[in-house]
N, CA, C and O atoms as a Tinker XYZ file with bonds, in Angstrom:
   524  protein
     1  N      0.844000   -1.183000    0.000000    73     2
     2  CA     0.000000    0.000000    0.000000    64     1     3
     3  C      0.887000    1.244000    0.000000    63     2     4     5
     4  O      1.876000    1.324000    0.730000    81     3
     5  N      0.520000    2.183000   -0.813000    73     3     6
     6  CA     1.304000    3.407000   -0.955000    64     5     7
     7  C      1.436000    4.157000    0.374000    63     6     8     9
     8  O      2.433000    4.841000    0.606000    81     7
     9  N      0.434000    4.030000    1.242000    73     7    10
    10  CA     0.509000    4.736000    2.534000    64     9    11
    11  C      1.670000    4.215000    3.384000    63    10    12    13
    12  O      2.319000    4.992000    4.085000    81    11
    13  N      1.940000    2.894000    3.325000    73    11    14
    14  CA     3.080000    2.343000    4.061000    64    13    15
    15  C      4.392000    2.865000    3.490000    63    14    16    17
    16  O      5.311000    3.210000    4.232000    81    15
    17  N      4.469000    2.919000    2.163000    73    15    18
    18  CA     5.665000    3.409000    1.485000    64    17    19
    19  C      5.953000    4.854000    1.910000    63    18    20    21
    20  O      7.088000    5.194000    2.244000    81    19
    21  N      4.927000    5.688000    1.892000    73    19    22
    22  CA     5.109000    7.090000    2.294000    64    21    23
    23  C      5.481000    7.214000    3.759000    63    22    24    25
    24  O      6.285000    8.073000    4.120000    81    23
    25  N      4.908000    6.371000    4.612000    73    23    26
    26  CA     5.242000    6.389000    6.028000    64    25    27
    27  C      6.705000    6.024000    6.251000    63    26    28    29
    28  O      7.398000    6.671000    7.036000    81    27
    29  N      7.172000    4.992000    5.561000    73    27    30
    30  CA     8.576000    4.585000    5.672000    64    29    31
    31  C      9.490000    5.727000    5.232000    63    30    32    33
    32  O     10.482000    6.020000    5.899000    81    31
    33  N      9.164000    6.364000    4.124000    73    31    34
    34  CA     9.968000    7.495000    3.654000    64    33    35
    35  C      9.961000    8.636000    4.676000    63    34    36    37
    36  O     10.995000    9.261000    4.914000    81    35
    37  N      8.818000    8.906000    5.270000    73    35    38
    38  CA     8.737000    9.958000    6.298000    64    37    39
    39  C      9.629000    9.614000    7.491000    63    38    40    41
    40  O     10.352000   10.474000    7.994000    81    39
    41  N      9.581000    8.364000    7.941000    73    39    42
    42  CA    10.427000    7.943000    9.066000    64    41    43
    43  C     11.906000    8.114000    8.729000    63    42    44    45
    44  O     12.684000    8.596000    9.553000    81    43
    45  N     12.287000    7.721000    7.526000    73    43    46
    46  CA    13.689000    7.848000    7.117000    64    45    47
    47  C     14.128000    9.305000    7.121000    63    46    48    49
    48  O     15.227000    9.625000    7.572000    81    47
    49  N     13.269000   10.189000    6.618000    73    47    50
    50  CA    13.599000   11.620000    6.620000    64    49    51
    51  C     13.719000   12.157000    8.041000    63    50    52    53
    52  O     14.625000   12.936000    8.337000    81    51
    53  N     12.802000   11.742000    8.930000    73    51    54
    54  CA    12.859000   12.164000   10.329000    64    53    55
    55  C     14.146000   11.702000   10.997000    63    54    56    57
    56  O     14.693000   12.401000   11.850000    81    55
    57  N     14.629000   10.524000   10.610000    73    55    58
    58  CA    15.856000    9.976000   11.187000    64    57    59
    59  C     17.107000   10.563000   10.549000    63    58    60    61
    60  O     18.219000   10.311000   11.012000    81    59
    61  N     16.931000   11.341000    9.491000    73    59    62
    62  CA    18.075000   11.935000    8.812000    64    61    63
    63  C     18.857000   10.949000    7.965000    63    62    64    65
    64  O     20.050000   11.140000    7.731000    81    63
    65  N     18.198000    9.898000    7.506000    73    63    66
    66  CA    18.847000    8.897000    6.656000    64    65    67
    67  C     18.501000    9.220000    5.211000    63    66    68    69
    68  O     17.341000    9.119000    4.812000    81    67
    69  N     19.502000    9.608000    4.424000    73    67    70
    70  CA    19.228000   10.034000    3.048000    64    69    71
    71  C     18.755000    8.898000    2.142000    63    70    72    73
    72  O     19.312000    7.800000    2.137000    81    71
    73  N     17.717000    9.201000    1.386000    73    71    74
    74  CA    17.239000    8.295000    0.346000    64    73    75
    75  C     18.012000    8.647000   -0.918000    63    74    76    77
    76  O     17.906000    9.765000   -1.422000    81    75
    77  N     18.792000    7.692000   -1.433000    73    75    78
    78  CA    19.598000    7.975000   -2.623000    64    77    79
    79  C     18.857000    7.639000   -3.915000    63    78    80    81
    80  O     19.180000    8.177000   -4.974000    81    79
    81  N     17.870000    6.756000   -3.830000    73    79    82
    82  CA    17.010000    6.497000   -4.980000    64    81    83
    83  C     15.736000    5.835000   -4.475000    63    82    84    85
    84  O     15.682000    5.292000   -3.371000    81    83
    85  N     14.712000    5.899000   -5.324000    73    83    86
    86  CA    13.450000    5.264000   -4.964000    64    85    87
    87  C     12.720000    4.811000   -6.210000    63    86    88    89
    88  O     12.917000    5.346000   -7.301000    81    87
    89  N     11.870000    3.809000   -6.023000    73    87    90
    90  CA    11.024000    3.294000   -7.082000    64    89    91
    91  C      9.612000    3.205000   -6.511000    63    90    92    93
    92  O      9.242000    2.187000   -5.927000    81    91
    93  N      8.823000    4.267000   -6.676000    73    91    94
    94  CA     7.473000    4.267000   -6.104000    64    93    95
    95  C      6.603000    3.124000   -6.621000    63    94    96    97
    96  O      5.775000    2.599000   -5.877000    81    95
    97  N      6.775000    2.734000   -7.870000    73    95    98
    98  CA     5.961000    1.646000   -8.413000    64    97    99
    99  C      6.241000    0.330000   -7.688000    63    98   100   101
   100  O      5.329000   -0.467000   -7.468000    81    99
   101  N      7.502000    0.104000   -7.317000    73    99   102
   102  CA     7.886000   -1.110000   -6.585000    64   101   103
   103  C      7.844000   -0.904000   -5.070000    63   102   104   105
   104  O      8.031000   -1.845000   -4.299000    81   103
   105  N      7.598000    0.338000   -4.658000    73   103   106
   106  CA     7.560000    0.717000   -3.240000    64   105   107
   107  C      8.850000    0.339000   -2.525000    63   106   108   109
   108  O      8.842000   -0.313000   -1.481000    81   107
   109  N      9.971000    0.775000   -3.127000    73   107   110
   110  CA    11.255000    0.540000   -2.476000    64   109   111
   111  C     12.127000    1.777000   -2.572000    63   110   112   113
   112  O     12.028000    2.578000   -3.502000    81   111
   113  N     12.987000    1.898000   -1.564000    73   111   114
   114  CA    13.958000    2.984000   -1.527000    64   113   115
   115  C     15.333000    2.387000   -1.269000    63   114   116   117
   116  O     15.462000    1.286000   -0.733000    81   115
   117  N     16.348000    3.131000   -1.659000    73   115   118
   118  CA    17.727000    2.782000   -1.362000    64   117   119
   119  C     18.279000    3.912000   -0.513000    63   118   120   121
   120  O     18.163000    5.084000   -0.872000    81   119
   121  N     18.886000    3.551000    0.626000    73   119   122
   122  CA    19.408000    4.559000    1.548000    64   121   123
   123  C     20.889000    4.331000    1.796000    63   122   124   125
   124  O     21.393000    3.213000    1.694000    81   123
   125  N     21.570000    5.419000    2.123000    73   123   126
   126  CA    22.981000    5.360000    2.482000    64   125   127
   127  C     23.192000    6.255000    3.683000    63   126   128   129
   128  O     22.779000    7.415000    3.693000    81   127
   129  N     23.844000    5.700000    4.702000    73   127   130
   130  CA    24.219000    6.443000    5.902000    64   129   131
   131  C     25.610000    5.951000    6.278000    63   130   132   133
   132  O     25.776000    5.151000    7.199000    81   131
   133  N     26.612000    6.447000    5.543000    73   131   134
   134  CA    27.962000    5.906000    5.672000    64   133   135
   135  C     28.541000    6.079000    7.066000    63   134   136   137
   136  O     29.416000    5.308000    7.459000    81   135
   137  N     28.082000    7.067000    7.825000    73   135   138
   138  CA    28.556000    7.224000    9.203000    64   137   139
   139  C     28.226000    5.998000   10.039000    63   138   140   141
   140  O     28.920000    5.698000   11.010000    81   139
   141  N     27.163000    5.285000    9.661000    73   139   142
   142  CA    26.751000    4.079000   10.387000    64   141   143
   143  C     26.995000    2.802000    9.593000    63   142   144   145
   144  O     26.452000    1.749000    9.929000    81   143
   145  N     27.812000    2.887000    8.536000    73   143   146
   146  CA    28.166000    1.695000    7.774000    64   145   147
   147  C     27.114000    1.249000    6.780000    63   146   148   149
   148  O     27.215000    0.154000    6.227000    81   147
   149  N     26.108000    2.073000    6.543000    73   147   150
   150  CA    25.030000    1.690000    5.642000    64   149   151
   151  C     25.320000    2.253000    4.258000    63   150   152   153
   152  O     25.484000    3.460000    4.076000    81   151
   153  N     25.376000    1.350000    3.293000    73   151   154
   154  CA    25.683000    1.753000    1.916000    64   153   155
   155  C     24.736000    1.023000    0.977000    63   154   156   157
   156  O     24.815000   -0.196000    0.822000    81   155
   157  N     23.850000    1.768000    0.361000    73   155   158
   158  CA    22.901000    1.215000   -0.609000    64   157   159
   159  C     22.020000    0.118000   -0.021000    63   158   160   161
   160  O     21.818000   -0.928000   -0.637000    81   159
   161  N     21.497000    0.372000    1.183000    73   159   162
   162  CA    20.545000   -0.565000    1.783000    64   161   163
   163  C     19.207000   -0.427000    1.063000    63   162   164   165
   164  O     18.705000    0.681000    0.873000    81   163
   165  N     18.644000   -1.549000    0.670000    73   163   166
   166  CA    17.335000   -1.570000    0.027000    64   165   167
   167  C     16.277000   -1.758000    1.095000    63   166   168   169
   168  O     16.360000   -2.672000    1.916000    81   167
   169  N     15.288000   -0.892000    1.078000    73   167   170
   170  CA    14.142000   -0.993000    1.983000    64   169   171
   171  C     12.913000   -1.130000    1.099000    63   170   172   173
   172  O     12.565000   -0.214000    0.353000    81   171
   173  N     12.262000   -2.281000    1.190000    73   171   174
   174  CA    11.223000   -2.670000    0.245000    64   173   175
   175  C      9.915000   -2.967000    0.976000    63   174   176   177
   176  O      9.868000   -3.840000    1.843000    81   175
   177  N      8.863000   -2.243000    0.627000    73   175   178
   178  CA     7.531000   -2.486000    1.190000    64   177   179
   179  C      6.869000   -3.604000    0.398000    63   178   180   181
   180  O      6.382000   -3.388000   -0.712000    81   179
   181  N      6.857000   -4.769000    0.960000    73   179   182
   182  CA     6.224000   -5.938000    0.345000    64   181   183
   183  C      5.090000   -6.365000    1.269000    63   182   184   185
   184  O      5.197000   -7.346000    2.004000    81   183
   185  N      4.001000   -5.603000    1.211000    73   183   186
   186  CA     2.885000   -5.821000    2.118000    64   185   187
   187  C      2.589000   -7.308000    2.271000    63   186   188   189
   188  O      2.335000   -7.975000    1.268000    81   187
   189  N      2.609000   -7.837000    3.451000    73   187   190
   190  CA     2.472000   -7.198000    4.758000    64   189   191
   191  C      3.791000   -6.933000    5.508000    63   190   192   193
   192  O      3.763000   -6.595000    6.692000    81   191
   193  N      4.947000   -7.083000    4.833000    73   191   194
   194  CA     6.204000   -6.876000    5.553000    64   193   195
   195  C      7.065000   -5.811000    4.877000    63   194   196   197
   196  O      6.903000   -5.498000    3.698000    81   195
   197  N      7.978000   -5.275000    5.666000    73   195   198
   198  CA     9.017000   -4.377000    5.183000    64   197   199
   199  C     10.313000   -5.170000    5.205000    63   198   200   201
   200  O     10.663000   -5.766000    6.224000    81   199
   201  N     11.021000   -5.178000    4.092000    73   199   202
   202  CA    12.267000   -5.932000    3.988000    64   201   203
   203  C     13.419000   -4.938000    3.910000    63   202   204   205
   204  O     13.395000   -4.011000    3.100000    81   203
   205  N     14.429000   -5.137000    4.758000    73   203   206
   206  CA    15.644000   -4.337000    4.729000    64   205   207
   207  C     16.782000   -5.266000    4.346000    63   206   208   209
   208  O     16.986000   -6.295000    4.991000    81   207
   209  N     17.529000   -4.913000    3.301000    73   207   210
   210  CA    18.651000   -5.744000    2.860000    64   209   211
   211  C     19.826000   -4.878000    2.447000    63   210   212   213
   212  O     19.674000   -3.859000    1.774000    81   211
   213  N     20.996000   -5.315000    2.870000    73   211   214
   214  CA    22.229000   -4.670000    2.431000    64   213   215
   215  C     23.259000   -5.734000    2.119000    63   214   216   217
   216  O     23.446000   -6.683000    2.879000    81   215
   217  N     23.929000   -5.561000    0.983000    73   215   218
   218  CA    25.020000   -6.471000    0.644000    64   217   219
   219  C     26.173000   -6.197000    1.602000    63   218   220   221
   220  O     26.552000   -5.046000    1.820000    81   219
   221  N     26.721000   -7.255000    2.166000    73   219   222
   222  CA    27.868000   -7.151000    3.063000    64   221   223
   223  C     29.150000   -7.488000    2.319000    63   222   224   225
   224  O     30.137000   -6.757000    2.401000    81   223
   225  N     29.130000   -8.604000    1.589000    73   223   226
   226  CA    30.338000   -9.029000    0.881000    64   225   227
   227  C     30.012000  -10.193000   -0.046000    63   226   228   229
   228  O     28.978000  -10.847000    0.093000    81   227
   229  N     30.907000  -10.436000   -0.990000    73   227   230
   230  CA    30.812000  -11.637000   -1.819000    64   229   231
   231  C     31.325000  -12.820000   -1.005000    63   230   232   233
   232  O     32.236000  -12.676000   -0.190000    81   231
   233  N     30.743000  -13.967000   -1.227000    73   231   234
   234  CA    31.240000  -15.184000   -0.586000    64   233   235
   235  C     32.584000  -15.505000   -1.234000    63   234   236   237
   236  O     32.667000  -15.606000   -2.458000    81   235
   237  N     33.633000  -15.666000   -0.435000    73   235   238
   238  CA    34.945000  -15.950000   -1.019000    64   237   239
   239  C     34.980000  -17.331000   -1.680000    63   238   240   241
   240  O     34.169000  -18.206000   -1.378000    81   239
   241  N     35.940000  -17.498000   -2.587000    73   239   242
   242  CA    36.081000  -18.757000   -3.304000    64   241   243
   243  C     36.299000  -19.920000   -2.336000    63   242   244   245
   244  O     35.793000  -21.023000   -2.547000    81   243
   245  N     37.057000  -19.659000   -1.275000    73   243   246
   246  CA    37.306000  -20.670000   -0.241000    64   245   247
   247  C     36.765000  -20.135000    1.084000    63   246   248   249
   248  O     37.503000  -19.525000    1.857000    81   247
   249  N     35.468000  -20.365000    1.349000    73   247   250
   250  CA    34.844000  -19.742000    2.513000    64   249   251
   251  C     35.278000  -20.314000    3.857000    63   250   252   253
   252  O     35.037000  -19.690000    4.890000    81   251
   253  N     35.908000  -21.476000    3.870000    73   251   254
   254  CA    36.333000  -22.047000    5.144000    64   253   255
   255  C     35.153000  -22.153000    6.097000    63   254   256   257
   256  O     34.122000  -22.731000    5.755000    81   255
   257  N     35.306000  -21.595000    7.297000    73   255   258
   258  CA    34.236000  -21.685000    8.294000    64   257   259
   259  C     33.359000  -20.425000    8.325000    63   258   260   261
   260  O     32.735000  -20.128000    9.344000    81   259
   261  N     33.311000  -19.686000    7.208000    73   259   262
   262  CA    32.496000  -18.470000    7.128000    64   261   263
   263  C     31.045000  -18.739000    7.507000    63   262   264   265
   264  O     30.475000  -17.993000    8.304000    81   263
   265  N     30.438000  -19.777000    6.960000    73   263   266
   266  CA    29.011000  -20.006000    7.185000    64   265   267
   267  C     28.732000  -20.335000    8.647000    63   266   268   269
   268  O     27.743000  -19.870000    9.214000    81   267
   269  N     29.588000  -21.120000    9.247000    73   267   270
   270  CA    29.444000  -21.420000   10.670000    64   269   271
   271  C     29.570000  -20.138000   11.481000    63   270   272   273
   272  O     28.797000  -19.907000   12.410000    81   271
   273  N     30.535000  -19.314000   11.133000    73   271   274
   274  CA    30.760000  -18.069000   11.867000    64   273   275
   275  C     29.591000  -17.099000   11.700000    63   274   276   277
   276  O     29.226000  -16.402000   12.646000    81   275
   277  N     29.001000  -17.051000   10.502000    73   275   278
   278  CA    27.827000  -16.189000   10.293000    64   277   279
   279  C     26.674000  -16.602000   11.198000    63   278   280   281
   280  O     25.978000  -15.752000   11.753000    81   279
   281  N     26.475000  -17.893000   11.344000    73   279   282
   282  CA    25.421000  -18.357000   12.251000    64   281   283
   283  C     25.728000  -17.956000   13.692000    63   282   284   285
   284  O     24.826000  -17.577000   14.439000    81   283
   285  N     26.977000  -18.038000   14.077000    73   283   286
   286  CA    27.358000  -17.610000   15.428000    64   285   287
   287  C     27.153000  -16.107000   15.603000    63   286   288   289
   288  O     26.689000  -15.659000   16.651000    81   287
   289  N     27.501000  -15.328000   14.572000    73   287   290
   290  CA    27.286000  -13.876000   14.636000    64   289   291
   291  C     25.800000  -13.558000   14.754000    63   290   292   293
   292  O     25.421000  -12.651000   15.495000    81   291
   293  N     24.963000  -14.287000   14.040000    73   291   294
   294  CA    23.520000  -14.048000   14.088000    64   293   295
   295  C     22.977000  -14.134000   15.508000    63   294   296   297
   296  O     22.034000  -13.429000   15.870000    81   295
   297  N     23.568000  -14.984000   16.285000    73   295   298
   298  CA    23.128000  -15.143000   17.679000    64   297   299
   299  C     23.319000  -13.853000   18.475000    63   298   300   301
   300  O     22.605000  -13.612000   19.449000    81   299
   301  N     24.271000  -13.032000   18.066000    73   299   302
   302  CA    24.587000  -11.799000   18.781000    64   301   303
   303  C     23.797000  -10.590000   18.277000    63   302   304   305
   304  O     23.782000   -9.552000   18.938000    81   303
   305  N     23.149000  -10.705000   17.132000    73   303   306
   306  CA    22.438000   -9.570000   16.554000    64   305   307
   307  C     21.121000   -9.319000   17.278000    63   306   308   309
   308  O     20.413000  -10.258000   17.639000    81   307
   309  N     20.799000   -8.042000   17.489000    73   307   310
   310  CA    19.543000   -7.703000   18.156000    64   309   311
   311  C     18.374000   -7.678000   17.180000    63   310   312   313
   312  O     17.233000   -7.920000   17.574000    81   311
   313  N     18.644000   -7.389000   15.921000    73   311   314
   314  CA    17.639000   -7.410000   14.852000    64   313   315
   315  C     18.310000   -7.979000   13.614000    63   314   316   317
   316  O     19.520000   -7.846000   13.436000    81   315
   317  N     17.524000   -8.609000   12.765000    73   315   318
   318  CA    18.026000   -9.062000   11.486000    64   317   319
   319  C     18.978000  -10.232000   11.598000    63   318   320   321
   320  O     19.173000  -10.816000   12.664000    81   319
   321  N     19.568000  -10.554000   10.448000    73   319   322
   322  CA    20.485000  -11.687000   10.380000    64   321   323
   323  C     21.371000  -11.548000    9.158000    63   322   324   325
   324  O     21.024000  -10.869000    8.191000    81   323
   325  N     22.515000  -12.199000    9.217000    73   323   326
   326  CA    23.350000  -12.358000    8.036000    64   325   327
   327  C     22.801000  -13.564000    7.283000    63   326   328   329
   328  O     22.583000  -14.627000    7.865000    81   327
   329  N     22.582000  -13.387000    5.986000    73   327   330
   330  CA    21.996000  -14.433000    5.148000    64   329   331
   331  C     22.758000  -14.492000    3.827000    63   330   332   333
   332  O     23.577000  -13.623000    3.530000    81   331
   333  N     22.478000  -15.521000    3.046000    73   331   334
   334  CA    23.012000  -15.617000    1.683000    64   333   335
   335  C     21.905000  -15.259000    0.703000    63   334   336   337
   336  O     20.728000  -15.504000    0.968000    81   335
   337  N     22.285000  -14.678000   -0.430000    73   335   338
   338  CA    21.289000  -14.409000   -1.463000    64   337   339
   339  C     20.884000  -15.732000   -2.119000    63   338   340   341
   340  O     21.385000  -16.795000   -1.754000    81   339
   341  N     19.973000  -15.650000   -3.087000    73   339   342
   342  CA    19.389000  -16.843000   -3.687000    64   341   343
   343  C     20.412000  -17.789000   -4.290000    63   342   344   345
   344  O     20.260000  -19.006000   -4.187000    81   343
   345  N     21.454000  -17.251000   -4.920000    73   343   346
   346  CA    22.435000  -18.134000   -5.550000    64   345   347
   347  C     23.639000  -18.432000   -4.652000    63   346   348   349
   348  O     24.584000  -19.097000   -5.078000    81   347
   349  N     23.604000  -17.944000   -3.418000    73   347   350
   350  CA    24.654000  -18.256000   -2.459000    64   349   351
   351  C     25.976000  -17.564000   -2.698000    63   350   352   353
   352  O     27.000000  -17.990000   -2.164000    81   351
   353  N     25.976000  -16.504000   -3.489000    73   351   354
   354  CA    27.231000  -15.821000   -3.822000    64   353   355
   355  C     27.486000  -14.557000   -3.003000    63   354   356   357
   356  O     28.601000  -14.034000   -2.995000    81   355
   357  N     26.456000  -14.069000   -2.316000    73   355   358
   358  CA    26.602000  -12.838000   -1.541000    64   357   359
   359  C     26.114000  -13.044000   -0.117000    63   358   360   361
   360  O     25.133000  -13.748000    0.122000    81   359
   361  N     26.815000  -12.418000    0.832000    73   359   362
   362  CA    26.356000  -12.341000    2.202000    64   361   363
   363  C     25.616000  -11.012000    2.326000    63   362   364   365
   364  O     26.137000   -9.961000    1.951000    81   363
   365  N     24.409000  -11.073000    2.852000    73   363   366
   366  CA    23.579000   -9.894000    3.046000    64   365   367
   367  C     23.222000   -9.750000    4.514000    63   366   368   369
   368  O     23.234000  -10.723000    5.268000    81   367
   369  N     22.907000   -8.528000    4.912000    73   367   370
   370  CA    22.193000   -8.312000    6.171000    64   369   371
   371  C     20.737000   -8.190000    5.765000    63   370   372   373
   372  O     20.416000   -7.470000    4.819000    81   371
   373  N     19.847000   -8.886000    6.471000    73   371   374
   374  CA    18.423000   -8.848000    6.136000    64   373   375
   375  C     17.601000   -8.807000    7.415000    63   374   376   377
   376  O     17.875000   -9.516000    8.384000    81   375
   377  N     16.594000   -7.961000    7.384000    73   375   378
   378  CA    15.632000   -7.915000    8.476000    64   377   379
   379  C     14.255000   -7.704000    7.870000    63   378   380   381
   380  O     14.126000   -7.107000    6.801000    81   379
   381  N     13.238000   -8.188000    8.544000    73   379   382
   382  CA    11.867000   -7.971000    8.103000    64   381   383
   383  C     11.065000   -7.437000    9.282000    63   382   384   385
   384  O     11.240000   -7.864000   10.423000    81   383
   385  N     10.190000   -6.501000    8.979000    73   383   386
   386  CA     9.325000   -5.904000    9.991000    64   385   387
   387  C      7.894000   -5.933000    9.466000    63   386   388   389
   388  O      7.670000   -5.890000    8.256000    81   387
   389  N      6.944000   -6.006000   10.362000    73   387   390
   390  CA     5.551000   -6.002000    9.966000    64   389   391
   391  C      5.125000   -4.566000    9.641000    63   390   392   393
   392  O      5.317000   -3.664000   10.457000    81   391
   393  N      4.558000   -4.356000    8.477000    73   391   394
   394  CA     4.177000   -3.013000    8.043000    64   393   395
   395  C      2.958000   -2.471000    8.784000    63   394   396   397
   396  O      2.889000   -1.275000    9.070000    81   395
   397  N      2.011000   -3.329000    9.092000    73   395   398
   398  CA     0.745000   -2.860000    9.660000    64   397   399
   399  C      0.929000   -2.042000   10.929000    63   398   400   401
   400  O      0.219000   -1.060000   11.143000    81   399
   401  N      1.879000   -2.439000   11.774000    73   399   402
   402  CA     2.079000   -1.746000   13.051000    64   401   403
   403  C      3.461000   -1.114000   13.154000    63   402   404   405
   404  O      3.956000   -0.877000   14.256000    81   403
   405  N      4.080000   -0.844000   12.026000    73   403   406
   406  CA     5.428000   -0.295000   12.011000    64   405   407
   407  C      5.449000    1.085000   12.663000    63   406   408   409
   408  O      4.606000    1.939000   12.386000    81   407
   409  N      6.432000    1.278000   13.533000    73   407   410
   410  CA     6.646000    2.626000   14.062000    64   409   411
   411  C      8.097000    3.016000   13.828000    63   410   412   413
   412  O      8.941000    2.184000   13.497000    81   411
   413  N      8.360000    4.285000   14.006000    73   411   414
   414  CA     9.689000    4.813000   13.712000    64   413   415
   415  C     10.769000    4.146000   14.556000    63   414   416   417
   416  O     11.845000    3.827000   14.051000    81   415
   417  N     10.481000    3.932000   15.848000    73   415   418
   418  CA    11.483000    3.327000   16.733000    64   417   419
   419  C     11.888000    1.939000   16.257000    63   418   420   421
   420  O     13.060000    1.569000   16.326000    81   419
   421  N     10.927000    1.184000   15.781000    73   419   422
   422  CA    11.213000   -0.173000   15.303000    64   421   423
   423  C     12.102000   -0.132000   14.062000    63   422   424   425
   424  O     13.071000   -0.884000   13.960000    81   423
   425  N     11.766000    0.755000   13.118000    73   423   426
   426  CA    12.577000    0.893000   11.907000    64   425   427
   427  C     13.976000    1.379000   12.254000    63   426   428   429
   428  O     14.964000    0.862000   11.730000    81   427
   429  N     14.064000    2.352000   13.120000    73   427   430
   430  CA    15.361000    2.894000   13.526000    64   429   431
   431  C     16.211000    1.827000   14.209000    63   430   432   433
   432  O     17.412000    1.733000   13.955000    81   431
   433  N     15.595000    1.023000   15.073000    73   431   434
   434  CA    16.322000   -0.041000   15.765000    64   433   435
   435  C     16.869000   -1.069000   14.789000    63   434   436   437
   436  O     17.984000   -1.562000   14.956000    81   435
   437  N     16.085000   -1.388000   13.772000    73   435   438
   438  CA    16.536000   -2.356000   12.777000    64   437   439
   439  C     17.728000   -1.823000   11.993000    63   438   440   441
   440  O     18.696000   -2.545000   11.757000    81   439
   441  N     17.655000   -0.564000   11.592000    73   439   442
   442  CA    18.760000    0.041000   10.843000    64   441   443
   443  C     20.000000    0.174000   11.730000    63   442   444   445
   444  O     21.115000   -0.086000   11.278000    81   443
   445  N     19.814000    0.572000   12.970000    73   443   446
   446  CA    20.950000    0.699000   13.892000    64   445   447
   447  C     21.575000   -0.653000   14.192000    63   446   448   449
   448  O     22.775000   -0.735000   14.453000    81   447
   449  N     20.777000   -1.711000   14.159000    73   447   450
   450  CA    21.311000   -3.057000   14.402000    64   449   451
   451  C     22.363000   -3.410000   13.368000    63   450   452   453
   452  O     23.360000   -4.053000   13.694000    81   451
   453  N     22.154000   -2.999000   12.124000    73   451   454
   454  CA    23.153000   -3.252000   11.089000    64   453   455
   455  C     24.428000   -2.492000   11.417000    63   454   456   457
   456  O     25.520000   -3.055000   11.336000    81   455
   457  N     24.305000   -1.228000   11.785000    73   455   458
   458  CA    25.492000   -0.447000   12.147000    64   457   459
   459  C     26.259000   -1.088000   13.292000    63   458   460   461
   460  O     27.488000   -1.151000   13.259000    81   459
   461  N     25.541000   -1.564000   14.304000    73   459   462
   462  CA    26.191000   -2.226000   15.438000    64   461   463
   463  C     26.870000   -3.517000   15.010000    63   462   464   465
   464  O     27.984000   -3.814000   15.443000    81   463
   465  N     26.202000   -4.275000   14.166000    73   463   466
   466  CA    26.784000   -5.543000   13.692000    64   465   467
   467  C     28.063000   -5.288000   12.916000    63   466   468   469
   468  O     29.051000   -6.006000   13.073000    81   467
   469  N     28.038000   -4.267000   12.084000    73   467   470
   470  CA    29.232000   -3.963000   11.301000    64   469   471
   471  C     30.358000   -3.460000   12.188000    63   470   472   473
   472  O     31.523000   -3.776000   11.949000    81   471
   473  N     30.025000   -2.687000   13.202000    73   471   474
   474  CA    31.045000   -2.221000   14.141000    64   473   475
   475  C     31.697000   -3.409000   14.838000    63   474   476   477
   476  O     32.918000   -3.474000   14.983000    81   475
   477  N     30.866000   -4.332000   15.260000    73   475   478
   478  CA    31.367000   -5.477000   16.014000    64   477   479
   479  C     32.099000   -6.503000   15.148000    63   478   480   481
   480  O     33.093000   -7.083000   15.587000    81   479
   481  N     31.622000   -6.731000   13.931000    73   479   482
   482  CA    32.123000   -7.849000   13.136000    64   481   483
   483  C     32.854000   -7.454000   11.861000    63   482   484   485
   484  O     33.274000   -8.340000   11.116000    81   483
   485  N     33.024000   -6.173000   11.575000    73   483   486
   486  CA    33.590000   -5.772000   10.280000    64   485   487
   487  C     34.998000   -6.311000   10.057000    63   486   488   489
   488  O     35.305000   -6.777000    8.959000    81   487
   489  N     35.848000   -6.261000   11.056000    73   487   490
   490  CA    37.220000   -6.748000   10.868000    64   489   491
   491  C     37.216000   -8.243000   10.535000    63   490   492   493
   492  O     37.954000   -8.699000    9.662000    81   491
   493  N     36.397000   -8.974000   11.227000    73   491   494
   494  CA    36.315000  -10.418000   10.988000    64   493   495
   495  C     35.742000  -10.716000    9.594000    63   494   496   497
   496  O     36.235000  -11.598000    8.891000    81   495
   497  N     34.702000   -9.977000    9.203000    73   495   498
   498  CA    34.118000  -10.170000    7.875000    64   497   499
   499  C     35.109000   -9.804000    6.777000    63   498   500   501
   500  O     35.180000  -10.483000    5.754000    81   499
   501  N     35.874000   -8.733000    6.983000    73   499   502
   502  CA    36.904000   -8.360000    6.017000    64   501   503
   503  C     37.947000   -9.453000    5.873000    63   502   504   505
   504  O     38.439000   -9.715000    4.775000    81   503
   505  N     38.282000  -10.089000    6.987000    73   503   506
   506  CA    39.236000  -11.191000    6.943000    64   505   507
   507  C     38.726000  -12.337000    6.079000    63   506   508   509
   508  O     39.487000  -12.926000    5.312000    81   507
   509  N     37.447000  -12.652000    6.202000    73   507   510
   510  CA    36.872000  -13.695000    5.354000    64   509   511
   511  C     36.838000  -13.255000    3.900000    63   510   512   513
   512  O     37.088000  -14.059000    3.002000    81   511
   513  N     36.528000  -11.978000    3.658000    73   511   514
   514  CA    36.412000  -11.474000    2.284000    64   513   515
   515  C     37.734000  -11.546000    1.533000    63   514   516   517
   516  O     37.741000  -11.650000    0.306000    81   515
   517  N     38.842000  -11.492000    2.245000    73   515   518
   518  CA    40.169000  -11.496000    1.607000    64   517   519
   519  C     40.641000  -12.900000    1.234000    63   518   520   521
   520  O     41.710000  -13.053000    0.643000    81   519
   521  N     39.872000  -13.905000    1.563000    73   519   522
   522  CA    40.279000  -15.284000    1.256000    64   521   523
   523  C     40.145000  -15.608000   -0.198000    63   522   524
   524  O     40.449000  -16.728000   -0.611000    81   523
C-alpha cells in the first residue's frame, strides 16, 4: 500500500537517513548512511512486511568456516540476520518488519542493528572477504 511506502519514507527523513534512490511503483527505496556503515541498503515495502537488505560481501572462493561463523554472529544480533542471497554468492544483512504496526522506533532499531553488527564484526568479515 502506498501509505506504508510514504510512512517509511517519512520515518527515514525524520531519522536523517538520506534516500539515494526510490522506485514508487515497486515501493522501495535505497538509503545510504555511511557514518553508520550503511551503503545502498534496500528498503522494500512488500505488504504485509518491510524488507531491509544490504550487501555485506561476496562469498569468497574458499569460505572455510564463514558459514558457521555467520550463524554464530547471528546469535549476537539484536535485529536481522546475516543471510546468503538466492544463488549463495553474496552475504547480506536482512531484516523484516511487519508493516501494519510499524513505528519509527522499530525501523530505527533495525537500521541501527546493522550499524552495530558492522562495528562489532567488520574486521572479521573483512578477513573472510580477503580469502
